[in-house]
C-alpha positions in Angstrom: 69.1 126.1 197.1 71.8 125.4 199.5 74.6 128.1 200.1 77.3 127.6 197.7 80.9 127.6 199.2 83.4 130.1 197.8 85.4 127.2 195.9 82.3 126.1 194.1 81.2 129.5 193.3 84.7 130.2 191.8 84.4 127.0 189.9 80.8 127.8 188.5 82.0 131.3 187.6 85.0 129.8 185.8 82.7 127.3 184.0 80.3 130.2 183.0 83.4 132.1 181.6 84.5 129.2 179.6 81.0 128.7 178.2 80.9 132.3 177.2 84.3 132.2 175.6 83.4 129.1 173.7 80.1 130.6 172.5 81.9 133.7 171.2 84.9 131.8 169.7 83.3 128.7 168.4 79.5 128.9 168.0 79.4 132.6 167.0 82.7 133.8 165.6 80.5 135.7 163.0 79.5 138.2 165.7 81.7 141.1 165.3 83.5 142.7 168.2 82.3 146.1 167.0 78.7 145.0 167.3 79.4 143.4 170.7 80.8 146.7 171.9 78.1 148.8 170.5 75.3 146.7 171.8 76.6 145.3 175.0 79.4 147.7 176.0 82.1 144.9 176.0 83.7 142.6 173.4 86.2 139.8 173.1 88.9 142.3 173.7 87.4 143.3 176.9 87.2 139.8 177.9 90.9 139.3 177.2 91.8 142.6 179.1 89.9 141.4 182.2 91.9 138.1 181.9 95.0 140.2 181.7 94.0 142.2 184.7 93.1 139.3 186.7 96.5 137.8 186.1 98.4 140.9 187.0 96.2 141.2 190.1 97.8 137.9 191.2 101.3 139.0 190.3 101.5 137.3 186.8 102.9 139.5 184.3 101.0 139.3 181.1 101.0 141.7 178.1 98.0 142.7 176.2 99.0 140.4 173.2 99.5 137.5 175.6 96.2 138.0 177.1 94.6 138.3 173.6 96.4 135.0 172.5 95.2 133.3 175.6 91.6 134.3 175.0 91.4 133.9 171.2 93.5 130.7 171.1 95.7 132.4 168.5 97.5 135.8 167.8 94.8 138.5 167.6 96.0 139.5 164.1 95.2 136.0 163.0 91.6 136.2 164.4 91.0 139.5 162.9 92.2 138.3 159.4 90.0 135.2 159.6 86.9 136.7 161.2 86.7 140.6 161.3 84.8 142.1 158.6 85.2 145.8 157.7 83.1 148.2 159.6 81.0 151.0 158.4 81.6 154.5 159.3 78.4 154.6 161.3 79.4 151.5 163.3 83.0 153.1 163.8 81.4 156.2 165.2 79.0 154.2 167.5 82.1 152.2 168.5 84.1 155.2 169.5 81.1 156.4 171.7 80.6 152.9 173.2 84.3 152.5 173.9 84.6 155.9 175.6 81.6 155.1 177.8 82.4 151.5 178.7 86.2 151.4 178.6 87.4 155.0 178.6 89.7 156.8 176.4 90.0 156.4 172.6 89.9 153.2 170.8 93.5 152.1 169.6 95.2 154.3 172.1 97.1 152.4 174.9 
């Protein structure tokens, strides 16, 4: 494989991100954020936070809710109402541990 220039690498990475987003939002909306976090250490909210952080690193002011709307394609509360199922106490405990390990802090605390 020939060396990929920086612009092409950025474009490939952006395409991979769009494919991941599409997979999570369109192909597999049934996969719960809590299960993603518990198994992989990240979820859709992490992806929206990374999007927000990338914007802010470039001087673009973006709130958490604006980033979530950009990622989810709708307000987060609308996504939750349509796709998020209640989680068992065991999953919530696992999530608190996974969140602390992978994100830091306590879930729900900003």
